[in-house]
Structure formats: structure tokens, C-alpha cells
C-alpha positions as CSV (number, residue, x, y, z in Angstrom):
1,X,20.7,-17.0,2.7
2,X,21.4,-13.9,0.5
3,X,22.7,-10.8,2.4
4,X,20.3,-7.9,2.0
5,X,20.7,-4.4,3.5
6,X,17.6,-2.2,3.6
7,X,18.4,1.5,2.9
8,X,17.1,4.5,4.8
9,X,13.5,5.5,4.4
10,X,11.8,8.8,5.1
11,X,8.3,8.9,6.6
12,X,6.0,6.5,4.7
13,X,2.6,7.1,3.3
14,X,-0.9,5.8,4.1
15,X,-3.4,4.6,1.5
16,X,-6.3,3.4,3.7
17,X,-7.9,4.5,6.9
18,X,-10.5,3.2,9.3
19,X,-12.4,4.8,12.2
20,X,-15.5,5.0,14.4
21,X,-18.6,6.7,13.0
22,X,-19.5,9.3,15.6
23,X,-22.4,11.7,15.9
24,X,-20.2,14.5,14.4
25,X,-19.5,12.3,11.4
26,X,-23.2,11.6,11.0
27,X,-24.0,15.4,11.1
28,X,-21.4,16.1,8.5
29,X,-22.8,13.5,6.2
30,X,-26.4,14.7,6.8
31,X,-25.3,18.2,5.8
32,X,-23.4,17.0,2.7
33,X,-20.0,18.1,4.0
34,X,-16.8,16.6,2.8
35,X,-15.8,13.3,4.3
36,X,-12.1,14.1,4.0
37,X,-10.3,16.5,6.2
38,X,-6.7,17.5,5.4
39,X,-4.6,19.2,8.0
40,X,-2.2,20.8,5.6
41,X,-1.3,21.0,1.9
42,X,2.2,21.0,0.6
43,X,2.3,22.0,-3.1
44,X,5.5,20.9,-4.9
45,X,6.6,22.0,-8.3
46,X,6.7,18.7,-10.2
47,X,8.7,18.6,-13.4
48,X,7.1,16.9,-16.5
49,X,7.5,13.2,-16.8
50,X,10.6,12.3,-18.7
51,X,10.9,10.2,-21.7
52,X,13.7,7.9,-20.7
53,X,11.7,5.7,-18.4
54,X,12.3,2.0,-18.3
55,X,11.0,-1.2,-16.8
56,X,12.7,-3.6,-14.5
57,X,11.6,-7.0,-13.0
58,X,12.1,-7.5,-9.3
59,X,14.0,-10.6,-8.3
60,X,13.0,-11.8,-4.8
61,X,15.4,-13.1,-2.2
62,X,14.9,-14.3,1.5
63,X,16.8,-12.5,4.2
64,X,17.0,-12.5,8.0
65,X,16.0,-9.3,9.9
66,X,17.6,-9.3,13.3
67,X,16.3,-7.0,16.1
68,X,19.3,-5.3,17.7
69,X,17.6,-5.1,21.0
70,X,16.1,-8.6,21.4
71,X,18.2,-10.5,18.9
72,X,14.9,-11.9,17.5
73,X,15.4,-13.0,13.9
74,X,12.5,-12.7,11.5
75,X,12.6,-14.3,8.0
76,X,11.6,-11.8,5.4
77,X,11.8,-11.5,1.6
78,X,12.8,-8.5,-0.5
79,X,14.0,-7.4,-4.0
80,X,15.9,-4.7,-5.6
81,X,16.2,-3.1,-9.1
82,X,18.2,-0.3,-10.7
83,X,17.1,1.9,-13.6
84,X,19.2,3.4,-16.4
85,X,18.5,6.9,-15.1
86,X,20.3,6.4,-11.8
87,X,17.2,5.6,-9.7
88,X,16.6,2.4,-7.9
89,X,14.0,0.6,-5.7
90,X,13.9,-1.8,-2.8
91,X,10.8,-3.8,-2.6
92,X,9.6,-5.7,0.5
93,X,6.7,-8.1,1.1
94,X,4.9,-7.9,4.4
95,X,2.1,-10.1,5.8
96,X,-0.2,-9.1,8.7
97,X,-0.5,-11.8,11.3
98,X,-4.2,-12.6,11.2
99,X,-4.0,-14.5,14.5
100,X,-2.7,-11.5,16.4
101,X,-4.7,-8.8,14.7
102,X,-2.1,-7.4,12.4
103,X,-2.9,-4.0,11.0
104,X,-3.2,-4.7,7.3
105,X,-5.7,-7.4,6.3
106,X,-3.5,-9.2,3.7
107,X,-0.2,-8.9,1.9
108,X,1.6,-5.6,1.5
109,X,4.2,-4.8,-1.2
110,X,6.3,-2.0,0.1
111,X,8.2,0.0,-2.5
112,X,11.1,2.3,-1.4
113,X,12.7,4.7,-4.0
114,X,16.3,5.8,-3.9
115,X,19.1,7.4,-5.8
116,X,21.3,4.5,-6.8
117,X,24.7,6.2,-6.4
118,X,24.3,7.7,-3.0
119,X,21.5,5.4,-1.7
120,X,19.7,8.6,-0.6
121,X,15.9,8.6,-0.5
122,X,14.3,9.8,-3.7
123,X,10.8,11.1,-2.9
124,X,7.7,10.3,-4.8
125,X,6.0,13.1,-6.9
126,X,3.5,14.0,-4.2
127,X,1.0,16.6,-5.2
128,X,-1.0,18.1,-2.3
129,X,0.2,15.2,-0.2
130,X,-1.4,12.7,-2.5
131,X,-0.4,10.5,-5.5
132,X,-1.8,7.9,-7.9
133,X,0.3,4.9,-9.0
134,X,-0.8,3.4,-12.3
135,X,-1.1,-0.4,-12.0
136,X,-1.4,-3.2,-14.5
137,X,-2.3,-6.7,-13.5
138,X,-2.0,-9.5,-16.1
139,X,-1.8,-6.8,-18.9
140,X,-5.0,-5.3,-17.8
141,X,-5.1,-1.7,-16.6
142,X,-6.5,-1.5,-13.0
143,X,-7.7,1.6,-11.1
144,X,-4.7,3.6,-10.0
145,X,-3.5,3.0,-6.4
146,X,-4.2,6.1,-4.3
147,X,-1.7,7.0,-1.5
148,X,-1.5,9.9,0.9
149,X,1.2,11.3,3.2
150,X,1.9,14.0,5.8
151,X,5.5,14.2,4.6
152,X,6.0,15.5,1.0
153,X,9.5,13.9,1.0
154,X,8.2,10.4,1.6
155,X,9.9,7.7,-0.5
156,X,8.0,4.7,0.8
157,X,4.6,3.5,-0.5
158,X,2.8,0.3,0.4
159,X,0.4,-1.4,-2.0
160,X,-1.9,-3.9,-0.3
161,X,-3.6,-7.1,-1.6
162,X,-6.3,-7.8,0.8
163,X,-8.3,-10.8,2.2
164,X,-11.9,-9.7,1.6
165,X,-13.4,-11.1,4.9
166,X,-10.6,-9.6,7.0
167,X,-10.9,-6.3,5.1
168,X,-14.6,-6.1,5.8
169,X,-14.0,-6.5,9.5
170,X,-11.3,-3.9,9.4
171,X,-13.4,-1.3,7.6
172,X,-16.5,-2.0,9.6
173,X,-17.7,1.3,11.3
174,X,-18.8,1.1,14.9
175,X,-22.2,2.8,15.1
176,X,-23.2,4.7,18.3
177,X,-26.5,3.5,19.9
178,X,-28.2,6.8,19.0
179,X,-27.8,5.9,15.3
180,X,-29.0,2.3,15.5
181,X,-32.5,3.2,14.4
182,X,-34.2,2.9,11.0
183,X,-34.1,6.7,10.4
184,X,-30.3,6.7,10.4
185,X,-29.6,3.4,8.6
186,X,-29.3,4.9,5.0
187,X,-26.6,7.3,6.3
188,X,-24.8,4.6,8.2
189,X,-24.9,2.4,5.0
190,X,-23.5,5.3,3.0
191,X,-20.7,5.9,5.4
192,X,-19.9,2.2,5.4
193,X,-19.7,2.1,1.6
194,X,-17.4,5.2,1.6
195,X,-15.1,3.5,4.1
196,X,-15.0,0.4,1.9
197,X,-14.4,2.3,-1.3
198,X,-11.6,4.4,0.2
199,X,-10.0,1.2,1.5
200,X,-10.1,-0.5,-1.9
201,X,-8.8,2.6,-3.7
202,X,-5.5,2.2,-1.8
203,X,-5.0,-1.5,-2.9
204,X,-3.9,-3.4,-5.9
205,X,-6.7,-6.0,-5.5
206,X,-7.5,-9.0,-3.5
207,X,-5.0,-11.5,-2.1
208,X,-6.6,-14.2,-4.3
209,X,-6.0,-12.1,-7.5
210,X,-2.4,-11.6,-6.4
211,X,-1.9,-15.4,-6.0
212,X,-3.4,-16.1,-9.5
213,X,-1.5,-13.3,-11.3
214,X,1.5,-13.8,-13.5
215,X,2.5,-10.1,-13.8
216,X,2.0,-6.9,-11.8
217,X,3.4,-3.7,-13.2
218,X,3.5,-0.5,-11.1
219,X,4.6,2.9,-12.4
220,X,6.5,5.1,-9.9
221,X,6.3,8.9,-10.5
222,X,9.2,10.5,-8.6
223,X,10.0,14.1,-7.8
224,X,12.7,14.3,-10.5
225,X,10.1,13.7,-13.2
226,X,11.0,10.0,-13.8
227,X,8.2,7.4,-13.9
228,X,10.0,4.1,-14.2
229,X,8.0,0.8,-13.9
230,X,8.7,-2.2,-11.7
231,X,7.4,-5.6,-12.7
232,X,6.5,-8.1,-10.0
233,X,6.0,-11.7,-10.8
234,X,3.7,-13.3,-8.2
235,X,4.8,-16.7,-9.5
236,X,8.4,-16.1,-8.5
237,X,9.1,-19.1,-6.3
238,X,10.2,-17.0,-3.3
239,X,7.4,-14.5,-3.5
240,X,4.8,-17.2,-4.2
241,X,5.7,-19.3,-1.2
242,X,5.5,-16.2,1.0
243,X,2.2,-15.0,-0.4
244,X,0.7,-18.5,-0.1
245,X,1.8,-18.7,3.6
246,X,0.2,-15.3,4.2
247,X,-3.0,-16.3,2.6
248,X,-3.2,-19.5,4.7
249,X,-3.2,-17.4,7.9
250,X,-6.4,-15.7,6.8
251,X,-8.1,-18.9,5.6
252,X,-7.4,-20.6,8.9
253,X,-9.1,-17.7,10.8
254,X,-12.1,-17.7,8.4
255,X,-12.9,-21.4,9.3
């Protein structure tokens, strides 16, 4: 088992939300108000993207994560890559436990960014607490992954690949009885579609697409102006076995 030491992360980001559709939400939708409420904006001066960016392929390795309190050992996989400009990434794969109602409905690829020499966190280039990560799957440009944060110094972003059935359950909006009448159904349907679209915008695609892919490239805009690219090979033996096991959990539940 290869030794692997995760570095220190700042507060991470979120790229999907769920919630209950209440009467207040309904009234906002009826009046055409914005569906997104931001508590605060942090505007950072982001330098222009540099021209010395490079691409590195992540090599995956299994490692054991031991809880210092309970001594419970969890088998995980992770990878690491360094760039010529002095930046580096650590990449982790995480799977929600479908049987116990894990939070994300699929496989998450978690990308942490650091300064290679000091191992200090290197924040992403957040603008107004949001960012878009360009993503290419099998040499085809996909819609950019949208992520959001409450911490403008966050150096951790998770890109999800979802099981469609589990994602539909997760993004389903609970409708109050007062709105379960024909008059309100168009508004409820609109809200449901918005919830689904917002969820998908924070993902790299479905878990099935991930399993069939041979290359996934993600560009990482950082606060120092760099925008290096990591390449993930879903057919890497270690990653493929982990993703297949993750997918099997959701298929069992769907039966």
C-alpha cells in the first residue's frame, strides 16, 4: 500500500444545492424574482491567465485513511501531480454510500490545489465567490463546471459524476399541500427544472459517462493567474475499480 499524506485544505466549495419548495419560494417565482440569494460578495483582483500553463496526468494509488479517534481504517484512492510553475494538486475520489443515504449521488473527484514547495493551500481564482472550470471529456468540450464558495480562499473543489436516478431523488422538491393543485403545477414544474439544471451545472456528467470515458481534462484557474490542466484517465486500473464499485452500489439500490 503506497503511503499518501493529504495536505491541509481551506474551506471547500459547493457546486450543487437542494431544498424544500416553500410558499415563499413560490411567491418569489410567481413575481419573477431571482432564484439565487447570495449572502455576501468578495471581489478579488485576479491577474490575467499566464502563458506558462502545462498539463499533467494524475496517477492513482490506494491508501489507508485511519481515524485517530476510532482507529477505523477506510480504504481510499488518491493522486498527485506537480506543475512546472511550482503549483501542485492532490486529487481524491469519493463515493457516496447509496445504502446509507450518502450526500452526493455518485462519484466525486475532489481537487485540492497547493504551492508545491511549502505545501500551503493555493486558492482558486474565485470571482464574486463563484468559478467555472473548463472540462473536456474524450476530447469534447463540455459545459464548464460551476462551483460556489463562502470562502474566497478555498482551495478545494469537488466535481461530481452522478447516478441519474439517485440524482433525481436528491433534487426532488417537496411541495407543500397548498401547492398541490393544478393552478400551481406549472410553477412547481419550473422550480423542479431549475433545481435539476443547477445540479447538473455543478457536475462533469453522469457516472455512466465517467466509466466509459478514456480521458477527462479539467483546467484549474488559480489566484496567481495560472490555469494548469489535470488529465484524469477513468480507465486507470485503480480508479476504474473504485468507480465500478461505486456504480454497483447505485445499481443495487435501483433494483
